[in-house]
C-alpha positions as protocol buffer text, in pm:
chain_id: "A"
residue {
  index: 1
  type: MET
  ca { x: -3126 y: -915 z: 3 }
}
residue {
  index: 2
  type: SER
  ca { x: -2845 y: -741 z: 181 }
}
residue {
  index: 3
  type: GLY
  ca { x: -2798 y: -512 z: 473 }
}
residue {
  index: 4
  type: ARG
  ca { x: -2530 y: -259 z: 545 }
}
residue {
  index: 5
  type: SER
  ca { x: -2448 y: -17 z: 824 }
}
residue {
  index: 6
  type: LEU
  ca { x: -2178 y: 246 z: 838 }
}
residue {
  index: 7
  type: VAL
  ca { x: -2066 y: 394 z: 1167 }
}
residue {
  index: 8
  type: PRO
  ca { x: -1827 y: 691 z: 1184 }
}
residue {
  index: 9
  type: VAL
  ca { x: -1638 y: 726 z: 1509 }
}
residue {
  index: 10
  type: ASN
  ca { x: -1531 y: 1038 z: 1701 }
}
residue {
  index: 11
  type: GLY
  ca { x: -1814 y: 1245 z: 1550 }
}
residue {
  index: 12
  type: SER
  ca { x: -1682 y: 1217 z: 1193 }
}
residue {
  index: 13
  type: SER
  ca { x: -1927 y: 1262 z: 907 }
}
residue {
  index: 14
  type: LEU
  ca { x: -1891 y: 971 z: 667 }
}
residue {
  index: 15
  type: HIS
  ca { x: -2083 y: 885 z: 351 }
}
residue {
  index: 16
  type: ASP
  ca { x: -1825 y: 694 z: 146 }
}
residue {
  index: 17
  type: PRO
  ca { x: -1517 y: 540 z: 313 }
}
residue {
  index: 18
  type: ALA
  ca { x: -1340 y: 526 z: -23 }
}
residue {
  index: 19
  type: ARG
  ca { x: -1345 y: 906 z: -46 }
}
residue {
  index: 20
  type: GLN
  ca { x: -1291 y: 1016 z: 315 }
}
residue {
  index: 21
  type: SER
  ca { x: -1034 y: 933 z: 580 }
}
residue {
  index: 22
  type: PRO
  ca { x: -1171 y: 993 z: 928 }
}
residue {
  index: 23
  type: PRO
  ca { x: -961 y: 870 z: 1221 }
}
residue {
  index: 24
  type: PHE
  ca { x: -1177 y: 555 z: 1246 }
}
residue {
  index: 25
  type: TRP
  ca { x: -1470 y: 406 z: 1061 }
}
residue {
  index: 26
  type: GLU
  ca { x: -1663 y: 82 z: 1085 }
}
residue {
  index: 27
  type: THR
  ca { x: -1900 y: -74 z: 834 }
}
residue {
  index: 28
  type: ALA
  ca { x: -2090 y: -402 z: 839 }
}
residue {
  index: 29
  type: PHE
  ca { x: -2293 y: -576 z: 571 }
}
residue {
  index: 30
  type: SER
  ca { x: -2462 y: -909 z: 505 }
}
residue {
  index: 31
  type: GLY
  ca { x: -2671 y: -1060 z: 229 }
}
residue {
  index: 32
  type: THR
  ca { x: -2719 y: -1322 z: -40 }
}
residue {
  index: 33
  type: ASP
  ca { x: -2691 y: -1121 z: -364 }
}
residue {
  index: 34
  type: PRO
  ca { x: -2356 y: -1154 z: -550 }
}
residue {
  index: 35
  type: ASP
  ca { x: -2412 y: -824 z: -733 }
}
residue {
  index: 36
  type: ALA
  ca { x: -2454 y: -646 z: -399 }
}
residue {
  index: 37
  type: LEU
  ca { x: -2136 y: -816 z: -277 }
}
residue {
  index: 38
  type: SER
  ca { x: -1952 y: -689 z: -588 }
}
residue {
  index: 39
  type: GLU
  ca { x: -2061 y: -334 z: -515 }
}
residue {
  index: 40
  type: ILE
  ca { x: -1970 y: -358 z: -147 }
}
residue {
  index: 41
  type: LEU
  ca { x: -1619 y: -492 z: -209 }
}
residue {
  index: 42
  type: SER
  ca { x: -1537 y: -258 z: -499 }
}
residue {
  index: 43
  type: THR
  ca { x: -1365 y: 79 z: -476 }
}
residue {
  index: 44
  type: PRO
  ca { x: -1377 y: 354 z: -740 }
}
residue {
  index: 45
  type: ASN
  ca { x: -1032 y: 261 z: -873 }
}
residue {
  index: 46
  type: SER
  ca { x: -1050 y: -116 z: -826 }
}
residue {
  index: 47
  type: PRO
  ca { x: -1385 y: -276 z: -919 }
}
residue {
  index: 48
  type: ILE
  ca { x: -1459 y: -631 z: -808 }
}
residue {
  index: 49
  type: LYS
  ca { x: -1692 y: -887 z: -965 }
}
residue {
  index: 50
  type: ALA
  ca { x: -1843 y: -1158 z: -742 }
}
residue {
  index: 51
  type: GLU
  ca { x: -2033 y: -1458 z: -880 }
}
residue {
  index: 52
  type: ALA
  ca { x: -2210 y: -1754 z: -721 }
}
residue {
  index: 53
  type: LYS
  ca { x: -2088 y: -2087 z: -856 }
}
residue {
  index: 54
  type: ALA
  ca { x: -2253 y: -2428 z: -902 }
}
residue {
  index: 55
  type: ASP
  ca { x: -2600 y: -2268 z: -919 }
}
residue {
  index: 56
  type: ALA
  ca { x: -2612 y: -2280 z: -541 }
}
residue {
  index: 57
  type: PRO
  ca { x: -2721 y: -2006 z: -300 }
}
residue {
  index: 58
  type: ILE
  ca { x: -2461 y: -1797 z: -123 }
}
residue {
  index: 59
  type: ALA
  ca { x: -2453 y: -1584 z: 189 }
}
residue {
  index: 60
  type: TYR
  ca { x: -2200 y: -1342 z: 333 }
}
residue {
  index: 61
  type: ARG
  ca { x: -2139 y: -1137 z: 644 }
}
residue {
  index: 62
  type: CYS
  ca { x: -1855 y: -888 z: 675 }
}
residue {
  index: 63
  type: ASN
  ca { x: -1741 y: -628 z: 924 }
}
residue {
  index: 64
  type: PHE
  ca { x: -1474 y: -372 z: 831 }
}
residue {
  index: 65
  type: VAL
  ca { x: -1286 y: -147 z: 1070 }
}
residue {
  index: 66
  type: ALA
  ca { x: -1029 y: 102 z: 947 }
}
residue {
  index: 67
  type: THR
  ca { x: -791 y: 375 z: 1049 }
}
residue {
  index: 68
  type: GLU
  ca { x: -570 y: 602 z: 842 }
}
residue {
  index: 69
  type: GLU
  ca { x: -301 y: 332 z: 881 }
}
residue {
  index: 70
  type: LEU
  ca { x: -481 y: 17 z: 767 }
}
residue {
  index: 71
  type: ALA
  ca { x: -814 y: -167 z: 745 }
}
residue {
  index: 72
  type: ILE
  ca { x: -920 y: -505 z: 882 }
}
residue {
  index: 73
  type: ALA
  ca { x: -1216 y: -717 z: 773 }
}
residue {
  index: 74
  type: ASP
  ca { x: -1379 y: -1011 z: 949 }
}
residue {
  index: 75
  type: CYS
  ca { x: -1569 y: -1194 z: 674 }
}
residue {
  index: 76
  type: ALA
  ca { x: -1773 y: -1516 z: 662 }
}
residue {
  index: 77
  type: TYR
  ca { x: -1911 y: -1679 z: 345 }
}
residue {
  index: 78
  type: GLU
  ca { x: -2145 y: -1967 z: 263 }
}
residue {
  index: 79
  type: GLY
  ca { x: -2149 y: -2140 z: -73 }
}
residue {
  index: 80
  type: THR
  ca { x: -1892 y: -2118 z: -353 }
}
residue {
  index: 81
  type: ILE
  ca { x: -1810 y: -1765 z: -463 }
}
residue {
  index: 82
  type: ALA
  ca { x: -1573 y: -1654 z: -741 }
}
residue {
  index: 83
  type: ILE
  ca { x: -1425 y: -1308 z: -696 }
}
residue {
  index: 84
  type: ARG
  ca { x: -1226 y: -1118 z: -957 }
}
residue {
  index: 85
  type: ARG
  ca { x: -1046 y: -790 z: -900 }
}
residue {
  index: 86
  type: GLU
  ca { x: -1052 y: -604 z: -1232 }
}
residue {
  index: 87
  type: ALA
  ca { x: -784 y: -342 z: -1155 }
}
residue {
  index: 88
  type: PRO
  ca { x: -497 y: -320 z: -905 }
}
residue {
  index: 89
  type: SER
  ca { x: -607 y: -195 z: -564 }
}
residue {
  index: 90
  type: GLY
  ca { x: -293 y: -13 z: -451 }
}
residue {
  index: 91
  type: LYS
  ca { x: -308 y: -217 z: -130 }
}
residue {
  index: 92
  type: VAL
  ca { x: -121 y: -520 z: 0 }
}
residue {
  index: 93
  type: ILE
  ca { x: -393 y: -760 z: 118 }
}
residue {
  index: 94
  type: ILE
  ca { x: -323 y: -1037 z: 371 }
}
residue {
  index: 95
  type: PHE
  ca { x: -584 y: -1308 z: 421 }
}
residue {
  index: 96
  type: LEU
  ca { x: -571 y: -1486 z: 758 }
}
residue {
  index: 97
  type: PRO
  ca { x: -818 y: -1780 z: 752 }
}
residue {
  index: 98
  type: MET
  ca { x: -1000 y: -1922 z: 1052 }
}
residue {
  index: 99
  type: GLU
  ca { x: -1229 y: -2166 z: 868 }
}
residue {
  index: 100
  type: GLY
  ca { x: -1271 y: -2315 z: 523 }
}
residue {
  index: 101
  type: ASP
  ca { x: -1074 y: -2298 z: 199 }
}
residue {
  index: 102
  type: ALA
  ca { x: -997 y: -2030 z: -57 }
}
residue {
  index: 103
  type: VAL
  ca { x: -783 y: -2035 z: -370 }
}
residue {
  index: 104
  type: PHE
  ca { x: -612 y: -1709 z: -468 }
}
residue {
  index: 105
  type: ASP
  ca { x: -463 y: -1633 z: -807 }
}
residue {
  index: 106
  type: ALA
  ca { x: -116 y: -1491 z: -735 }
}
residue {
  index: 107
  type: GLY
  ca { x: 14 y: -1450 z: -1089 }
}
residue {
  index: 108
  type: LYS
  ca { x: 180 y: -1772 z: -1200 }
}
residue {
  index: 109
  type: GLU
  ca { x: 70 y: -1976 z: -900 }
}
residue {
  index: 110
  type: HIS
  ca { x: -247 y: -2051 z: -707 }
}
residue {
  index: 111
  type: ILE
  ca { x: -239 y: -2020 z: -329 }
}
residue {
  index: 112
  type: HIS
  ca { x: -462 y: -2243 z: -117 }
}
residue {
  index: 113
  type: SER
  ca { x: -553 y: -2054 z: 198 }
}
residue {
  index: 114
  type: VAL
  ca { x: -678 y: -2274 z: 482 }
}
residue {
  index: 115
  type: PRO
  ca { x: -651 y: -2237 z: 860 }
}
residue {
  index: 116
  type: GLY
  ca { x: -280 y: -2218 z: 938 }
}
residue {
  index: 117
  type: ARG
  ca { x: -186 y: -2091 z: 592 }
}
residue {
  index: 118
  type: GLY
  ca { x: -243 y: -1732 z: 484 }
}
residue {
  index: 119
  type: ALA
  ca { x: -207 y: -1549 z: 153 }
}
residue {
  index: 120
  type: ILE
  ca { x: -40 y: -1216 z: 73 }
}
residue {
  index: 121
  type: LEU
  ca { x: -156 y: -1046 z: -247 }
}
residue {
  index: 122
  type: GLY
  ca { x: 54 y: -767 z: -398 }
}
residue {
  index: 123
  type: ALA
  ca { x: -84 y: -418 z: -455 }
}
residue {
  index: 124
  type: GLY
  ca { x: 3 y: -392 z: -825 }
}
residue {
  index: 125
  type: ARG
  ca { x: -162 y: -708 z: -950 }
}
residue {
  index: 126
  type: VAL
  ca { x: -508 y: -796 z: -1069 }
}
residue {
  index: 127
  type: SER
  ca { x: -610 y: -1103 z: -872 }
}
residue {
  index: 128
  type: GLY
  ca { x: -892 y: -1351 z: -842 }
}
residue {
  index: 129
  type: ALA
  ca { x: -1015 y: -1589 z: -575 }
}
residue {
  index: 130
  type: ARG
  ca { x: -1255 y: -1878 z: -522 }
}
residue {
  index: 131
  type: LEU
  ca { x: -1409 y: -1897 z: -174 }
}
residue {
  index: 132
  type: LEU
  ca { x: -1531 y: -2241 z: -72 }
}
residue {
  index: 133
  type: GLY
  ca { x: -1781 y: -2194 z: 208 }
}
residue {
  index: 134
  type: PRO
  ca { x: -1827 y: -2221 z: 491 }
}
residue {
  index: 135
  type: ARG
  ca { x: -1530 y: -1983 z: 492 }
}
residue {
  index: 136
  type: ARG
  ca { x: -1420 y: -1723 z: 747 }
}
residue {
  index: 137
  type: HIS
  ca { x: -1109 y: -1508 z: 741 }
}
residue {
  index: 138
  type: LEU
  ca { x: -956 y: -1185 z: 860 }
}
residue {
  index: 139
  type: GLY
  ca { x: -840 y: -958 z: 579 }
}
residue {
  index: 140
  type: LEU
  ca { x: -568 y: -702 z: 645 }
}
residue {
  index: 141
  type: PHE
  ca { x: -546 y: -413 z: 392 }
}
residue {
  index: 142
  type: ILE
  ca { x: -238 y: -189 z: 391 }
}
residue {
  index: 143
  type: ASP
  ca { x: -162 y: 85 z: 137 }
}
residue {
  index: 144
  type: GLN
  ca { x: 150 y: 4 z: -64 }
}
residue {
  index: 145
  type: ALA
  ca { x: 245 y: 372 z: -32 }
}
residue {
  index: 146
  type: ARG
  ca { x: 247 y: 339 z: 348 }
}
residue {
  index: 147
  type: ILE
  ca { x: 467 y: 30 z: 333 }
}
residue {
  index: 148
  type: ASN
  ca { x: 702 y: 219 z: 101 }
}
residue {
  index: 149
  type: ARG
  ca { x: 723 y: 507 z: 349 }
}
residue {
  index: 150
  type: HIS
  ca { x: 834 y: 262 z: 618 }
}
residue {
  index: 151
  type: LEU
  ca { x: 1094 y: 116 z: 381 }
}
residue {
  index: 152
  type: THR
  ca { x: 1211 y: 466 z: 287 }
}
residue {
  index: 153
  type: GLN
  ca { x: 1273 y: 540 z: 655 }
}
residue {
  index: 154
  type: MET
  ca { x: 1453 y: 209 z: 704 }
}
residue {
  index: 155
  type: PHE
  ca { x: 1681 y: 257 z: 402 }
}
residue {
  index: 156
  type: GLU
  ca { x: 1705 y: 640 z: 408 }
}
residue {
  index: 157
  type: ARG
  ca { x: 1632 y: 643 z: 35 }
}
residue {
  index: 158
  type: THR
  ca { x: 1313 y: 666 z: -166 }
}
residue {
  index: 159
  type: ILE
  ca { x: 1132 y: 336 z: -225 }
}
residue {
  index: 160
  type: ILE
  ca { x: 849 y: 302 z: -478 }
}
residue {
  index: 161
  type: GLY
  ca { x: 664 y: 18 z: -650 }
}
residue {
  index: 162
  type: ASP
  ca { x: 547 y: -320 z: -523 }
}
residue {
  index: 163
  type: THR
  ca { x: 719 y: -495 z: -233 }
}
residue {
  index: 164
  type: ASP
  ca { x: 659 y: -835 z: -397 }
}
residue {
  index: 165
  type: PHE
  ca { x: 594 y: -1035 z: -81 }
}
residue {
  index: 166
  type: ARG
  ca { x: 609 y: -1411 z: -110 }
}
residue {
  index: 167
  type: PRO
  ca { x: 237 y: -1494 z: -150 }
}
residue {
  index: 168
  type: SER
  ca { x: 207 y: -1774 z: 108 }
}
residue {
  index: 169
  type: ILE
  ca { x: 259 y: -1739 z: 483 }
}
residue {
  index: 170
  type: ASP
  ca { x: 262 y: -2002 z: 762 }
}
residue {
  index: 171
  type: LEU
  ca { x: 25 y: -1892 z: 1039 }
}
residue {
  index: 172
  type: ARG
  ca { x: 84 y: -2185 z: 1273 }
}
residue {
  index: 173
  type: THR
  ca { x: 402 y: -2057 z: 1434 }
}
residue {
  index: 174
  type: GLY
  ca { x: 653 y: -1772 z: 1451 }
}
residue {
  index: 175
  type: SER
  ca { x: 582 y: -1439 z: 1283 }
}
residue {
  index: 176
  type: GLY
  ca { x: 275 y: -1569 z: 1098 }
}
residue {
  index: 177
  type: LEU
  ca { x: 106 y: -1663 z: 1423 }
}
residue {
  index: 178
  type: VAL
  ca { x: 196 y: -1325 z: 1575 }
}
residue {
  index: 179
  type: LEU
  ca { x: 62 y: -1147 z: 1264 }
}
residue {
  index: 180
  type: GLN
  ca { x: -273 y: -1323 z: 1294 }
}
residue {
  index: 181
  type: GLN
  ca { x: -291 y: -1236 z: 1663 }
}
residue {
  index: 182
  type: LEU
  ca { x: -208 y: -870 z: 1591 }
}
residue {
  index: 183
  type: ALA
  ca { x: -481 y: -851 z: 1326 }
}
residue {
  index: 184
  type: ALA
  ca { x: -736 y: -1011 z: 1560 }
}
residue {
  index: 185
  type: ASN
  ca { x: -643 y: -772 z: 1842 }
}
residue {
  index: 186
  type: LEU
  ca { x: -666 y: -471 z: 1611 }
}
residue {
  index: 187
  type: HIS
  ca { x: -1010 y: -575 z: 1487 }
}
residue {
  index: 188
  type: TYR
  ca { x: -1137 y: -638 z: 1838 }
}
residue {
  index: 189
  type: GLY
  ca { x: -982 y: -316 z: 1969 }
}
residue {
  index: 190
  type: LEU
  ca { x: -1149 y: -103 z: 1700 }
}
residue {
  index: 191
  type: SER
  ca { x: -1490 y: -274 z: 1676 }
}
residue {
  index: 192
  type: GLY
  ca { x: -1788 y: -122 z: 1852 }
}
residue {
  index: 193
  type: ASP
  ca { x: -1661 y: 80 z: 2143 }
}
residue {
  index: 194
  type: GLY
  ca { x: -1325 y: -99 z: 2143 }
}
residue {
  index: 195
  type: PRO
  ca { x: -1045 y: 10 z: 2378 }
}
residue {
  index: 196
  type: LEU
  ca { x: -809 y: 118 z: 2097 }
}
residue {
  index: 197
  type: LEU
  ca { x: -1050 y: 400 z: 2012 }
}
residue {
  index: 198
  type: GLN
  ca { x: -950 y: 558 z: 2340 }
}
residue {
  index: 199
  type: SER
  ca { x: -575 y: 515 z: 2288 }
}
residue {
  index: 200
  type: PRO
  ca { x: -444 y: 658 z: 1958 }
}
residue {
  index: 201
  type: LEU
  ca { x: -82 y: 604 z: 2067 }
}
residue {
  index: 202
  type: ALA
  ca { x: -139 y: 234 z: 2132 }
}
residue {
  index: 203
  type: LEU
  ca { x: -325 y: 202 z: 1801 }
}
residue {
  index: 204
  type: SER
  ca { x: -44 y: 371 z: 1608 }
}
residue {
  index: 205
  type: ALA
  ca { x: 215 y: 147 z: 1775 }
}
residue {
  index: 206
  type: LEU
  ca { x: 19 y: -168 z: 1685 }
}
residue {
  index: 207
  type: CYS
  ca { x: -23 y: -57 z: 1325 }
}
residue {
  index: 208
  type: ASP
  ca { x: 350 y: 17 z: 1297 }
}
residue {
  index: 209
  type: ALA
  ca { x: 431 y: -318 z: 1461 }
}
residue {
  index: 210
  type: THR
  ca { x: 215 y: -497 z: 1203 }
}
residue {
  index: 211
  type: ILE
  ca { x: 391 y: -332 z: 908 }
}
residue {
  index: 212
  type: TYR
  ca { x: 741 y: -382 z: 1051 }
}
residue {
  index: 213
  type: LEU
  ca { x: 661 y: -746 z: 1129 }
}
residue {
  index: 214
  type: LEU
  ca { x: 567 y: -799 z: 764 }
}
residue {
  index: 215
  type: LEU
  ca { x: 879 y: -624 z: 636 }
}
residue {
  index: 216
  type: GLU
  ca { x: 1125 y: -789 z: 872 }
}
residue {
  index: 217
  type: THR
  ca { x: 995 y: -1148 z: 874 }
}
residue {
  index: 218
  type: CYS
  ca { x: 800 y: -1212 z: 551 }
}
residue {
  index: 219
  type: PRO
  ca { x: 1022 y: -1264 z: 243 }
}
residue {
  index: 220
  type: HIS
  ca { x: 998 y: -989 z: -20 }
}
residue {
  index: 221
  type: ARG
  ca { x: 1202 y: -789 z: -272 }
}
residue {
  index: 222
  type: TYR
  ca { x: 1399 y: -598 z: -6 }
}
residue {
  index: 223
  type: SER
  ca { x: 1457 y: -879 z: 246 }
}
residue {
  index: 224
  type: GLU
  ca { x: 1821 y: -937 z: 153 }
}
residue {
  index: 225
  type: ALA
  ca { x: 1900 y: -565 z: 173 }
}
residue {
  index: 226
  type: LEU
  ca { x: 1732 y: -539 z: 514 }
}
residue {
  index: 227
  type: ALA
  ca { x: 1944 y: -829 z: 640 }
}
residue {
  index: 228
  type: LEU
  ca { x: 2268 y: -640 z: 564 }
}
residue {
  index: 229
  type: PRO
  ca { x: 2433 y: -428 z: 833 }
}
residue {
  index: 230
  type: ALA
  ca { x: 2287 y: -79 z: 844 }
}
residue {
  index: 231
  type: PRO
  ca { x: 2508 y: 182 z: 672 }
}
residue {
  index: 232
  type: ALA
  ca { x: 2661 y: 468 z: 864 }
}
residue {
  index: 233
  type: PRO
  ca { x: 2420 y: 761 z: 900 }
}
residue {
  index: 234
  type: ALA
  ca { x: 2455 y: 1035 z: 643 }
}
residue {
  index: 235
  type: PRO
  ca { x: 2634 y: 1347 z: 771 }
}
residue {
  index: 236
  type: ARG
  ca { x: 2439 y: 1663 z: 846 }
}
residue {
  index: 237
  type: HIS
  ca { x: 2535 y: 1842 z: 526 }
}
residue {
  index: 238
  type: VAL
  ca { x: 2389 y: 1560 z: 312 }
}
residue {
  index: 239
  type: LYS
  ca { x: 2065 y: 1570 z: 511 }
}
residue {
  index: 240
  type: TRP
  ca { x: 2051 y: 1951 z: 486 }
}
residue {
  index: 241
  type: ALA
  ca { x: 2102 y: 1925 z: 110 }
}
residue {
  index: 242
  type: ILE
  ca { x: 1818 y: 1673 z: 76 }
}
residue {
  index: 243
  type: GLU
  ca { x: 1586 y: 1888 z: 288 }
}
residue {
  index: 244
  type: PHE
  ca { x: 1667 y: 2188 z: 68 }
}
residue {
  index: 245
  type: MET
  ca { x: 1597 y: 1988 z: -249 }
}
residue {
  index: 246
  type: GLN
  ca { x: 1264 y: 1866 z: -113 }
}
residue {
  index: 247
  type: GLU
  ca { x: 1158 y: 2217 z: -14 }
}
residue {
  index: 248
  type: TYR
  ca { x: 1251 y: 2373 z: -349 }
}
residue {
  index: 249
  type: ILE
  ca { x: 1192 y: 2072 z: -570 }
}
residue {
  index: 250
  type: ALA
  ca { x: 990 y: 2269 z: -826 }
}
residue {
  index: 251
  type: GLU
  ca { x: 1234 y: 2562 z: -837 }
}
residue {
  index: 252
  type: PRO
  ca { x: 1531 y: 2602 z: -1078 }
}
residue {
  index: 253
  type: ILE
  ca { x: 1795 y: 2540 z: -810 }
}
residue {
  index: 254
  type: SER
  ca { x: 2160 y: 2480 z: -899 }
}
residue {
  index: 255
  type: LEU
  ca { x: 2440 y: 2272 z: -751 }
}
residue {
  index: 256
  type: ASN
  ca { x: 2584 y: 2589 z: -596 }
}
residue {
  index: 257
  type: ASP
  ca { x: 2247 y: 2667 z: -437 }
}
residue {
  index: 258
  type: ILE
  ca { x: 2236 y: 2321 z: -280 }
}
residue {
  index: 259
  type: ALA
  ca { x: 2595 y: 2345 z: -152 }
}
residue {
  index: 260
  type: THR
  ca { x: 2526 y: 2685 z: -2 }
}
residue {
  index: 261
  type: ALA
  ca { x: 2217 y: 2555 z: 176 }
}
residue {
  index: 262
  type: ALA
  ca { x: 2419 y: 2258 z: 307 }
}
residue {
  index: 263
  type: LYS
  ca { x: 2697 y: 2496 z: 428 }
}
residue {
  index: 264
  type: VAL
  ca { x: 2975 y: 2308 z: 248 }
}
residue {
  index: 265
  type: SER
  ca { x: 3171 y: 2336 z: -73 }
}
residue {
  index: 266
  type: VAL
  ca { x: 3048 y: 2177 z: -395 }
}
residue {
  index: 267
  type: ARG
  ca { x: 3330 y: 1924 z: -378 }
}
residue {
  index: 268
  type: THR
  ca { x: 3243 y: 1819 z: -21 }
}
residue {
  index: 269
  type: LEU
  ca { x: 2878 y: 1792 z: -116 }
}
residue {
  index: 270
  type: GLN
  ca { x: 2957 y: 1570 z: -414 }
}
residue {
  index: 271
  type: GLN
  ca { x: 3180 y: 1347 z: -202 }
}
residue {
  index: 272
  type: GLY
  ca { x: 2908 y: 1312 z: 59 }
}
residue {
  index: 273
  type: PHE
  ca { x: 2647 y: 1207 z: -194 }
}
residue {
  index: 274
  type: ARG
  ca { x: 2882 y: 959 z: -361 }
}
residue {
  index: 275
  type: GLN
  ca { x: 2968 y: 801 z: -25 }
}
residue {
  index: 276
  type: PHE
  ca { x: 2627 y: 800 z: 144 }
}
residue {
  index: 277
  type: ARG
  ca { x: 2376 y: 800 z: -144 }
}
residue {
  index: 278
  type: ASP
  ca { x: 2580 y: 637 z: -421 }
}
residue {
  index: 279
  type: THR
  ca { x: 2485 y: 915 z: -663 }
}
residue {
  index: 280
  type: THR
  ca { x: 2545 y: 1283 z: -734 }
}
residue {
  index: 281
  type: PRO
  ca { x: 2345 y: 1573 z: -583 }
}
residue {
  index: 282
  type: MET
  ca { x: 2189 y: 1669 z: -919 }
}
residue {
  index: 283
  type: ALA
  ca { x: 2103 y: 1307 z: -1001 }
}
residue {
  index: 284
  type: TYR
  ca { x: 1935 y: 1281 z: -661 }
}
residue {
  index: 285
  type: LEU
  ca { x: 1734 y: 1597 z: -735 }
}
residue {
  index: 286
  type: HIS
  ca { x: 1641 y: 1458 z: -1077 }
}
residue {
  index: 287
  type: GLU
  ca { x: 1510 y: 1141 z: -910 }
}
residue {
  index: 288
  type: LEU
  ca { x: 1303 y: 1342 z: -661 }
}
residue {
  index: 289
  type: ARG
  ca { x: 1145 y: 1532 z: -949 }
}
residue {
  index: 290
  type: MET
  ca { x: 1079 y: 1214 z: -1147 }
}
residue {
  index: 291
  type: LEU
  ca { x: 905 y: 1061 z: -844 }
}
residue {
  index: 292
  type: ALA
  ca { x: 696 y: 1377 z: -803 }
}
residue {
  index: 293
  type: ALA
  ca { x: 592 y: 1362 z: -1169 }
}
residue {
  index: 294
  type: HIS
  ca { x: 512 y: 991 z: -1129 }
}
residue {
  index: 295
  type: ARG
  ca { x: 288 y: 1065 z: -830 }
}
residue {
  index: 296
  type: ASP
  ca { x: 105 y: 1341 z: -1018 }
}
residue {
  index: 297
  type: LEU
  ca { x: 49 y: 1120 z: -1322 }
}
residue {
  index: 298
  type: LEU
  ca { x: -102 y: 844 z: -1109 }
}
residue {
  index: 299
  type: GLU
  ca { x: -322 y: 1078 z: -908 }
}
residue {
  index: 300
  type: SER
  ca { x: -448 y: 1317 z: -1176 }
}
residue {
  index: 301
  type: GLY
  ca { x: -632 y: 1066 z: -1397 }
}
residue {
  index: 302
  type: THR
  ca { x: -700 y: 1240 z: -1727 }
}
residue {
  index: 303
  type: ARG
  ca { x: -751 y: 1584 z: -1578 }
}
residue {
  index: 304
  type: GLN
  ca { x: -404 y: 1709 z: -1676 }
}
residue {
  index: 305
  type: ALA
  ca { x: -182 y: 1669 z: -1980 }
}
residue {
  index: 306
  type: VAL
  ca { x: 148 y: 1483 z: -1959 }
}
residue {
  index: 307
  type: ALA
  ca { x: 329 y: 1793 z: -2088 }
}
residue {
  index: 308
  type: ASP
  ca { x: 184 y: 2010 z: -1809 }
}
residue {
  index: 309
  type: ILE
  ca { x: 295 y: 1767 z: -1539 }
}
residue {
  index: 310
  type: ALA
  ca { x: 641 y: 1730 z: -1693 }
}
residue {
  index: 311
  type: LEU
  ca { x: 691 y: 2107 z: -1709 }
}
residue {
  index: 312
  type: ARG
  ca { x: 575 y: 2150 z: -1350 }
}
residue {
  index: 313
  type: TRP
  ca { x: 869 y: 1938 z: -1235 }
}
residue {
  index: 314
  type: GLY
  ca { x: 1129 y: 2088 z: -1465 }
}
residue {
  index: 315
  type: PHE
  ca { x: 1125 y: 1844 z: -1757 }
}
residue {
  index: 316
  type: THR
  ca { x: 1122 y: 2070 z: -2062 }
}
residue {
  index: 317
  type: HIS
  ca { x: 1196 y: 1807 z: -2328 }
}
residue {
  index: 318
  type: LEU
  ca { x: 885 y: 1587 z: -2345 }
}
residue {
  index: 319
  type: GLY
  ca { x: 1042 y: 1314 z: -2558 }
}
residue {
  index: 320
  type: ARG
  ca { x: 1339 y: 1275 z: -2323 }
}
residue {
  index: 321
  type: PHE
  ca { x: 1107 y: 1280 z: -2022 }
}
residue {
  index: 322
  type: SER
  ca { x: 892 y: 1003 z: -2172 }
}
residue {
  index: 323
  type: ALA
  ca { x: 1197 y: 786 z: -2245 }
}
residue {
  index: 324
  type: GLU
  ca { x: 1340 y: 833 z: -1896 }
}
residue {
  index: 325
  type: TYR
  ca { x: 1002 y: 774 z: -1736 }
}
residue {
  index: 326
  type: ARG
  ca { x: 954 y: 448 z: -1926 }
}
residue {
  index: 327
  type: LYS
  ca { x: 1300 y: 329 z: -1825 }
}
residue {
  index: 328
  type: ARG
  ca { x: 1233 y: 418 z: -1460 }
}
residue {
  index: 329
  type: PHE
  ca { x: 873 y: 294 z: -1420 }
}
residue {
  index: 330
  type: GLY
  ca { x: 823 y: 43 z: -1702 }
}
residue {
  index: 331
  type: GLN
  ca { x: 552 y: 234 z: -1886 }
}
residue {
  index: 332
  type: LEU
  ca { x: 497 y: 556 z: -2076 }
}
residue {
  index: 333
  type: PRO
  ca { x: 368 y: 864 z: -1891 }
}
residue {
  index: 334
  type: SER
  ca { x: 47 y: 853 z: -2095 }
}
residue {
  index: 335
  type: GLN
  ca { x: -16 y: 497 z: -1975 }
}
residue {
  index: 336
  type: ALA
  ca { x: 26 y: 600 z: -1611 }
}
residue {
  index: 337
  type: LEU
  ca { x: -211 y: 891 z: -1667 }
}
residue {
  index: 338
  type: LYS
  ca { x: -493 y: 659 z: -1782 }
}
residue {
  index: 339
  type: ARG
  ca { x: -477 y: 417 z: -1488 }
}
């Protein structure tokens, strides 16, 4: 038996939270059937399998609240439940326990998550967990793409891929304690007729604060780079050139076109990119187009051919595109297309 309710906020029509993105939504469910729990926790791109262990009964109760920025779950479990994520979710998931034990599979190591010790699971990994009830935790779900947008703004260069957070976090003091308090306040402020529903600016600030707290205090792939002094801001002509490239990314623009749009000579433009972007203008444009092709491959499923996507972004030699793509992203374009 299980029960579930779904409540759209602000008059939004909502049938499936995995397919729509209203400003806010809230859903609650409870039950004792592991198959129903599997269905509830799964998304179209990342199915989950839940199983009861030790031939003992289980029970669960979960409440999810979400915005376009992130989602937070307050979940309680009874019994021993094994959970396996069968495909990467695209989200960084932070578990903040209040009661009980859980063991998360974080690649080569297993993370015990008990009160005072949280777990951070990367977006690009298939992961499993064993929940040892009675267990209660807050779960914080943040799109890796959103984290990358924050990093892109911080570094003023495009960031893609996993952040690779260290999987264990101390919640008893410092930033871990603040993170747990932020998550609890966000869940309370969005649940029911919570006060954050009436203050979008406060909500946005809290969501940003949560992501920046993770990036600035939890060790990850970019921590050392963030600790370095910030570079001098790029001059206006470099920014104008980048804006022009982004606007005409699918057009056959030349180096002269870019220099003209930036209102400088080709030589000055090249010097600016070498100094402030450590590359050339045309190499920067090539990278923008490769990222656009990468995004299309991931989002199109099998609806489009690799050759069509490559041509859309100016890659006329399919073999060369495939080789460059594999070097850049660690897989062939056809493999990305089938994810």
